Structures are given as structure tokens and as C-alpha cells.
C-alpha positions in Angstrom: -4.1 21.6 50.9 -2.3 18.6 49.4 -1.9 18.3 45.6 -4.2 15.9 43.8 -2.8 12.5 43.3 -1.8 11.6 39.7 -4.7 9.6 38.2 -4.1 6.1 36.9 -3.2 5.9 33.2 -6.2 4.0 31.9 -8.7 4.5 29.1 -12.3 3.5 29.7 -14.5 2.5 26.8 -18.2 2.0 26.0 -19.9 0.2 23.1 -20.1 2.0 19.8 -23.8 3.0 19.4 -23.5 2.8 15.6 -21.0 0.1 14.8 -22.4 -0.5 11.2 -21.6 3.1 10.2 -18.2 4.8 9.6 -18.2 8.1 11.4 -15.5 10.3 13.0 -15.1 11.3 16.6 -12.8 14.3 17.1 -11.3 15.6 20.4 -9.4 18.8 21.0 -7.3 18.9 24.2 -5.6 22.3 24.4 -4.1 22.0 27.9 -1.8 18.9 27.8 1.3 19.2 30.0 4.3 17.0 30.8 7.9 17.7 31.7 11.0 18.0 29.6 13.0 14.9 30.3 16.3 16.9 30.1 15.5 20.1 32.0 12.4 19.1 34.1 10.7 22.3 32.8 7.0 22.0 31.8 6.1 21.3 28.2 2.7 22.3 26.9 0.8 20.9 23.9 -2.6 20.8 22.2 -3.6 17.3 21.2 -6.1 16.7 18.5 -7.4 13.2 18.1 -9.7 12.0 15.3 -10.8 8.4 15.1 -13.3 6.1 13.3 -14.6 3.7 16.0 -15.2 0.1 15.4 -16.8 -1.7 18.4 -15.7 0.7 21.2 -15.6 4.5 21.9 -13.4 6.2 24.5 -15.1 7.7 27.5 -14.3 11.4 27.8 -13.6 11.6 31.6 -11.1 8.8 31.4 -9.4 10.5 28.4 -9.1 13.7 30.5 -7.6 11.8 33.4 -5.4 9.9 31.1 -3.9 13.2 29.8 -3.6 14.5 33.3 -1.5 11.4 34.3 1.4 12.8 32.1 1.6 16.0 34.2 4.7 15.1 36.2 6.3 12.7 33.8 9.4 13.6 31.7 9.0 12.5 28.1 10.1 13.6 24.7 7.4 15.0 22.4 7.7 12.2 19.9 7.5 9.5 22.6 4.4 11.0 24.3 2.5 11.4 21.0 3.3 7.9 19.9 2.4 6.4 23.3 -0.9 8.2 23.3 -1.7 6.8 19.8 -0.6 3.3 20.9 -2.7 3.4 24.0 -5.8 4.5 22.1 -5.3 1.8 19.4 -4.9 -0.8 22.2 -8.0 0.3 24.1 -10.2 0.9 21.0 -9.0 -1.1 18.0 -10.4 1.7 15.9 -10.9 1.5 12.1 -8.7 4.6 11.8 -7.0 7.0 14.1 -5.0 10.2 13.9 -3.2 11.8 16.9 -1.6 15.2 16.5 0.5 16.7 19.2 1.1 20.4 18.6 3.8 21.3 21.0 4.1 24.9 22.1 7.2 26.9 21.1 10.3 26.4 23.3 13.6 28.0 22.4 12.0 29.5 19.2 10.9 26.1 17.8 7.4 24.6 17.7 7.0 20.9 17.1 4.1 19.0 15.6 4.0 15.2 15.8 1.3 13.3 13.9 0.7 9.6 14.2 -1.7 7.7 11.9 -3.3 4.3 12.3 -3.3 2.2 10.3 0.1 3.2 9.0 -0.2 4.7 5.5 0.6 2.3 2.7 4.0 2.7 1.2 5.7 3.5 4.5 8.1 1.1 6.2 9.1 0.5 9.7 12.8 0.0 10.5 13.8 -2.9 12.8 
């Protein structure tokens, strides 16, 4: 049996059924995998995503396939977490979004990367 092909990296959306109300949608994806870009060994993470939709919501099957598309890709924890946040912001234009990548322990060190949109006031970006 041949392995399943890597799904395309796209996020499908649908209209927000309550666009006049602020409410949160939260996802917990405990089985995220990608590869370490230095060793090629698998990295595992639990992703938690919370957002306040504006006009669009993300469709769950597309989010699952989007996560799956990282399986054979080498990427640093910080890069993957930021890319996921950027892709969700681009697809949804949410009122608010928090993406937390809780990376499993490797070499005795666990890593948690949190990205917030919009960026909290008082923080600056370097050029």
C-alpha cells in the first residue's frame, strides 16, 4: 500500500453565522508532527488555537489536512507556529487570534511558542 499523498496546504472557510457577536472558537490539535530541519527526526506538538471570527470561520477538515501537510517538512518550532498564525490570519481576517504550539520535550527541553494577533500594544517589530 502506497503512503497517502501530502494534502495541499490550504484553509477553507465558511461565513460566520453570527458576525454581529464577539465569540471565541477554540481548537485543540494534539497530534501535530513535522521534521527537525537539522536532524530530520520527527518533532511533535500540541497546537491550541483560539480566535474571534469576523466574517469567516475555518472549516475543520481543511484545518486537519492543513496540519497534516507539515508531516514531512523540516521547520523550526518558531517558524511553524508563526506560519500557522499568519496563514490563519490571511484566510480568516479574524478580530483576534492566539496560536500556541506546545512542542514536546526533546533533549530535555520543551518549547512553547505563542503568537497573538493583533500584536499586543506596546510591542515593536524589528526591521
